[in-house]
C-alpha positions as CSV (number, residue, x, y, z in Angstrom):
1,M,-23.1,18.7,-42.1
2,I,-26.8,19.6,-42.1
3,V,-26.1,22.8,-44.0
4,V,-24.2,20.8,-46.6
5,A,-27.1,18.4,-46.9
6,K,-29.5,21.3,-47.2
7,D,-27.4,22.9,-49.9
8,R,-27.3,19.6,-51.8
9,V,-31.1,19.2,-51.6
10,L,-31.7,22.7,-52.7
11,A,-29.4,22.2,-55.7
12,K,-31.5,19.1,-56.6
13,V,-34.6,21.2,-56.2
14,E,-33.3,23.8,-58.6
15,A,-32.4,21.1,-61.1
16,D,-35.9,19.6,-60.8
17,L,-37.4,23.0,-61.3
18,R,-35.3,23.7,-64.4
19,R,-36.5,20.4,-65.9
20,G,-40.1,21.2,-65.0
21,H,-40.3,18.4,-62.4
22,Y,-42.3,20.2,-59.7
23,H,-43.5,17.1,-57.8
24,P,-40.0,15.9,-56.8
25,A,-38.9,19.4,-56.1
26,L,-41.9,19.9,-53.7
27,Q,-41.2,16.5,-52.0
28,R,-37.6,17.5,-51.4
29,L,-38.6,20.9,-50.0
30,A,-41.2,19.2,-47.8
31,S,-38.5,16.9,-46.4
32,L,-36.3,19.9,-45.6
33,A,-39.2,21.8,-44.1
34,A,-40.1,18.8,-41.9
35,A,-36.5,18.7,-40.6
36,D,-36.4,22.5,-40.0
37,P,-40.0,23.9,-39.8
38,D,-38.8,27.3,-38.7
39,D,-36.6,28.0,-41.7
40,L,-38.2,31.0,-43.4
41,E,-36.0,30.6,-46.5
42,L,-37.5,27.1,-47.1
43,R,-41.0,28.4,-46.5
44,A,-40.5,31.2,-49.1
45,K,-39.0,28.6,-51.6
46,R,-42.0,26.3,-51.1
47,A,-44.4,29.3,-51.6
48,A,-42.6,30.3,-54.8
49,V,-42.9,26.7,-56.2
50,Y,-46.6,26.5,-55.4
51,R,-47.1,29.9,-56.9
52,Q,-45.4,28.7,-60.1
53,I,-47.8,25.8,-60.4
54,G,-50.8,27.9,-59.5
55,N,-51.7,26.3,-56.1
56,L,-52.8,29.5,-54.3
57,V,-53.8,27.8,-51.1
58,E,-50.4,26.2,-50.5
59,A,-48.6,29.4,-51.7
60,G,-50.6,31.3,-49.1
61,R,-49.8,28.7,-46.4
62,W,-46.1,28.6,-47.0
63,G,-45.8,32.3,-47.8
64,F,-47.9,33.4,-44.8
65,L,-44.7,34.2,-42.8
66,T,-43.0,36.0,-45.7
67,E,-43.2,39.5,-46.9
68,D,-44.0,38.6,-50.5
69,V,-47.3,36.6,-50.2
70,T,-50.1,38.1,-52.2
71,D,-53.6,38.9,-51.1
72,R,-55.0,36.3,-53.5
73,E,-52.9,33.6,-51.9
74,L,-53.8,34.7,-48.4
75,S,-57.5,34.7,-49.3
76,A,-57.2,31.2,-50.8
77,F,-55.5,29.9,-47.7
78,E,-58.1,31.5,-45.4
79,K,-60.9,30.1,-47.5
80,A,-59.4,26.6,-47.4
81,H,-58.9,26.8,-43.6
82,P,-61.7,29.1,-42.2
83,S,-60.8,28.5,-38.6
84,A,-57.9,30.7,-37.3
85,W,-56.7,27.9,-35.0
86,S,-56.7,25.5,-38.0
87,R,-54.6,28.0,-40.0
88,L,-52.2,28.4,-37.1
89,L,-51.7,24.7,-36.8
90,V,-51.4,24.0,-40.5
91,L,-48.5,26.6,-40.7
92,R,-46.5,23.9,-38.9
93,I,-44.4,26.4,-36.9
94,G,-42.1,24.9,-34.4
95,A,-41.3,27.9,-32.2
96,D,-42.5,31.4,-32.1
97,P,-41.0,33.0,-35.2
98,T,-42.0,36.6,-34.4
99,E,-38.4,37.9,-33.9
100,K,-37.4,36.5,-37.4
101,L,-40.3,37.9,-39.3
102,G,-40.5,41.1,-41.3
103,P,-43.0,43.8,-40.2
104,T,-45.9,42.7,-42.4
105,A,-45.6,39.0,-41.7
106,S,-45.2,39.8,-38.0
107,D,-48.4,41.8,-38.0
108,R,-50.2,39.0,-40.0
109,L,-49.1,36.4,-37.5
110,A,-50.1,38.5,-34.5
111,H,-53.6,39.0,-36.0
112,L,-53.9,35.2,-36.6
113,I,-52.9,34.5,-33.0
114,E,-55.4,37.1,-31.8
115,L,-58.2,35.4,-33.9
116,A,-57.1,31.9,-32.6
117,N,-57.3,33.2,-29.0
118,Q,-60.8,34.5,-29.6
119,E,-61.9,31.1,-31.1
120,T,-60.6,29.0,-28.3
121,S,-61.1,31.5,-25.4
122,T,-57.7,30.4,-24.1
123,P,-54.5,32.1,-25.0
124,V,-52.1,30.5,-27.5
125,V,-49.0,29.3,-25.7
126,W,-45.8,28.6,-27.6
127,T,-43.9,25.3,-26.8
128,K,-40.8,23.8,-28.4
129,T,-43.1,21.9,-30.7
130,G,-45.4,24.8,-31.7
131,P,-48.5,26.6,-30.6
132,T,-51.0,25.0,-28.2
133,T,-54.1,26.3,-26.5
134,S,-53.1,25.4,-23.0
135,D,-50.1,25.6,-20.8
136,P,-48.0,22.4,-21.1
137,G,-48.6,20.2,-18.1
138,S,-51.9,21.8,-17.3
139,W,-54.6,20.0,-15.4
140,A,-56.5,19.4,-18.7
141,E,-53.7,17.4,-20.2
142,G,-53.2,15.6,-16.9
143,L,-56.9,14.7,-16.8
144,A,-56.8,13.4,-20.4
145,C,-53.8,11.2,-19.5
146,L,-55.6,10.0,-16.3
147,L,-58.7,9.1,-18.3
148,A,-56.7,7.2,-20.9
149,A,-54.8,5.3,-18.2
150,A,-58.1,4.4,-16.5
151,A,-59.6,3.1,-19.8
152,G,-56.4,1.1,-20.5
153,L,-56.5,-0.5,-17.0
154,A,-60.2,-1.3,-17.4
155,F,-59.5,-3.0,-20.8
156,V,-56.7,-5.0,-19.3
157,A,-58.8,-6.1,-16.3
158,L,-61.6,-7.2,-18.7
159,A,-59.1,-9.1,-20.8
160,V,-57.7,-10.9,-17.8
161,I,-61.2,-11.8,-16.5
162,G,-62.1,-13.1,-20.0
163,L,-58.9,-15.2,-20.2
164,I,-59.6,-16.7,-16.7
165,T,-63.2,-17.5,-17.7
166,V,-62.0,-19.3,-20.9
167,I,-59.4,-21.2,-19.0
168,R,-62.0,-22.4,-16.4
169,W,-64.3,-23.5,-19.2
170,V,-61.6,-25.5,-20.9
171,W,-60.5,-27.2,-17.6
Protein backbone atom coordinates (compact mmCIF):
# COMPACT_ATOMS: atom_id res chain seq x y z
CA MET A 1 0.00 0.00 0.00
CA ILE A 2 2.87 2.42 0.77
CA VAL A 3 4.46 1.64 -2.60
CA VAL A 4 1.16 2.46 -4.33
CA ALA A 5 0.94 5.77 -2.46
CA LYS A 6 4.56 6.55 -3.32
CA ASP A 7 3.92 5.77 -6.99
CA ARG A 8 0.86 8.04 -6.99
CA VAL A 9 2.77 10.88 -5.35
CA LEU A 10 5.66 10.49 -7.78
CA ALA A 11 3.19 10.59 -10.69
CA LYS A 12 1.80 13.85 -9.28
CA VAL A 13 5.36 15.17 -8.93
CA GLU A 14 6.02 14.40 -12.59
CA ALA A 15 2.77 16.13 -13.58
CA ASP A 16 3.71 19.18 -11.49
CA LEU A 17 7.15 19.33 -13.09
CA ARG A 18 5.71 19.07 -16.62
CA ARG A 19 3.53 22.10 -15.82
CA GLY A 20 6.50 23.94 -14.32
CA HIS A 21 5.04 23.85 -10.81
CA TYR A 22 8.20 23.24 -8.84
CA HIS A 23 6.97 24.27 -5.40
CA PRO A 24 4.19 21.66 -5.11
CA ALA A 25 6.50 19.05 -6.62
CA LEU A 26 9.11 19.79 -3.94
CA GLN A 27 6.47 19.70 -1.21
CA ARG A 28 5.31 16.29 -2.37
CA LEU A 29 8.90 15.00 -2.50
CA ALA A 30 9.56 16.42 0.97
CA SER A 31 6.54 14.52 2.32
CA LEU A 32 7.79 11.29 0.79
CA ALA A 33 11.31 11.87 2.09
CA ALA A 34 9.98 12.56 5.59
CA ALA A 35 8.15 9.23 5.50
CA ASP A 36 11.19 7.36 4.18
CA PRO A 37 14.41 9.35 4.80
CA ASP A 38 16.63 6.50 3.63
CA ASP A 39 15.13 6.20 0.12
CA LEU A 40 18.03 7.10 -2.16
CA GLU A 41 15.75 7.33 -5.21
CA LEU A 42 13.74 10.11 -3.54
CA ARG A 43 16.95 11.90 -2.58
CA ALA A 44 18.16 11.77 -6.18
CA LYS A 45 14.79 13.05 -7.41
CA ARG A 46 14.83 15.97 -4.96
CA ALA A 47 18.39 16.81 -5.98
CA ALA A 48 17.36 16.78 -9.65
CA VAL A 49 14.46 19.16 -9.03
CA TYR A 50 16.62 21.54 -7.01
CA ARG A 51 19.22 21.33 -9.76
CA GLN A 52 16.54 22.34 -12.31
CA ILE A 53 15.59 25.43 -10.36
CA GLY A 54 19.21 26.38 -9.68
CA ASN A 55 19.30 25.79 -5.91
CA LEU A 56 22.82 24.39 -5.65
CA VAL A 57 22.82 24.17 -1.84
CA GLU A 58 19.78 21.90 -1.72
CA ALA A 59 20.90 19.97 -4.81
CA GLY A 60 24.16 19.29 -2.96
CA ARG A 61 22.32 18.34 0.21
CA TRP A 62 19.94 15.88 -1.41
CA GLY A 63 22.48 14.67 -3.95
CA PHE A 64 25.20 14.12 -1.35
CA LEU A 65 24.44 10.40 -1.12
CA THR A 66 24.16 9.94 -4.90
CA GLU A 67 26.79 9.35 -7.52
CA ASP A 68 25.71 12.22 -9.78
CA VAL A 69 26.08 15.27 -7.51
CA THR A 70 28.41 17.91 -8.96
CA ASP A 71 31.40 19.55 -7.30
CA ARG A 72 29.63 22.93 -7.51
CA GLU A 73 26.64 21.53 -5.64
CA LEU A 74 28.83 19.97 -2.97
CA SER A 75 30.77 23.23 -2.57
CA ALA A 76 27.55 25.21 -2.18
CA PHE A 77 26.28 22.70 0.40
CA GLU A 78 29.55 22.84 2.34
CA LYS A 79 29.59 26.63 2.24
CA ALA A 80 26.01 26.81 3.56
CA HIS A 81 26.82 24.31 6.32
CA PRO A 82 30.50 24.78 7.26
CA SER A 83 30.38 22.37 10.20
CA ALA A 84 30.74 18.71 9.23
CA TRP A 85 28.42 17.72 12.07
CA SER A 86 25.83 20.20 10.81
CA ARG A 87 26.09 18.75 7.30
CA LEU A 88 25.68 15.24 8.65
CA LEU A 89 22.57 16.19 10.60
CA VAL A 90 20.99 18.20 7.78
CA LEU A 91 21.25 15.16 5.50
CA ARG A 92 18.39 13.72 7.56
CA ILE A 93 19.62 10.14 7.34
CA GLY A 94 17.64 7.64 9.38
CA ALA A 95 20.04 4.69 9.38
CA ASP A 96 23.59 4.12 8.22
CA PRO A 97 23.19 4.06 4.41
CA THR A 98 26.75 2.95 3.61
CA GLU A 99 25.74 -0.47 2.25
CA LYS A 100 23.29 1.09 -0.23
CA LEU A 101 25.63 3.76 -1.59
CA GLY A 102 27.78 3.73 -4.66
CA PRO A 103 31.56 3.91 -4.21
CA THR A 104 31.92 7.68 -4.60
CA ALA A 105 28.99 8.51 -2.32
CA SER A 106 30.22 5.97 0.22
CA ASP A 107 33.67 7.57 0.28
CA ARG A 108 32.10 11.03 0.54
CA LEU A 109 29.96 9.98 3.52
CA ALA A 110 32.92 8.26 5.23
CA HIS A 111 34.96 11.45 4.88
CA LEU A 112 32.09 13.54 6.31
CA ILE A 113 31.78 11.18 9.28
CA GLU A 114 35.53 11.38 9.84
CA LEU A 115 35.34 15.19 9.87
CA ALA A 116 32.36 15.10 12.25
CA ASN A 117 34.30 12.78 14.57
CA GLN A 118 37.17 15.28 14.63
CA GLU A 119 34.82 18.19 15.39
CA THR A 120 33.08 16.53 18.30
CA SER A 121 36.01 14.45 19.59
CA THR A 122 33.53 11.60 20.08
CA PRO A 123 32.68 9.01 17.47
CA VAL A 124 29.50 9.23 15.44
CA VAL A 125 27.18 6.42 16.49
CA TRP A 126 24.27 5.29 14.30
CA THR A 127 20.89 4.78 15.92
CA LYS A 128 17.50 3.94 14.42
CA THR A 129 16.78 7.66 14.11
CA GLY A 130 20.10 8.70 12.67
CA PRO A 131 23.59 9.72 13.71
CA THR A 132 24.41 10.94 17.19
CA THR A 133 27.63 11.85 18.98
CA SER A 134 27.18 9.57 21.95
CA ASP A 135 26.07 6.06 22.69
CA PRO A 136 22.30 6.00 23.30
CA GLY A 137 21.62 5.64 26.98
CA SER A 138 25.03 7.02 27.93
CA TRP A 139 25.62 8.82 31.20
CA ALA A 140 25.55 12.21 29.42
CA GLU A 141 21.97 11.69 28.27
CA GLY A 142 21.03 10.33 31.70
CA LEU A 143 22.54 13.38 33.38
CA ALA A 144 20.62 15.72 31.09
CA CYS A 145 17.37 13.92 31.92
CA LEU A 146 18.17 14.03 35.63
CA LEU A 147 18.84 17.76 35.51
CA ALA A 148 15.63 18.39 33.58
CA ALA A 149 13.65 16.34 36.12
CA ALA A 150 15.25 18.24 39.04
CA ALA A 151 14.39 21.57 37.43
CA GLY A 152 10.81 20.40 36.86
CA LEU A 153 10.43 19.28 40.47
CA ALA A 154 11.85 22.57 41.72
CA PHE A 155 9.36 24.47 39.57
CA VAL A 156 6.44 22.37 40.86
CA ALA A 157 7.60 22.84 44.46
CA LEU A 158 7.79 26.62 44.04
CA ALA A 159 4.36 26.67 42.41
CA VAL A 160 2.84 24.71 45.31
CA ILE A 161 4.50 27.01 47.88
CA GLY A 162 3.18 30.03 45.99
CA LEU A 163 -0.32 28.58 45.83
CA ILE A 164 -0.30 27.80 49.57
CA THR A 165 0.90 31.35 50.32
CA VAL A 166 -1.89 32.90 48.20
CA ILE A 167 -4.52 30.69 49.85
CA ARG A 168 -3.30 31.70 53.34
CA TRP A 169 -3.44 35.41 52.38
CA VAL A 170 -6.97 35.02 51.12
CA TRP A 171 -8.21 33.18 54.21
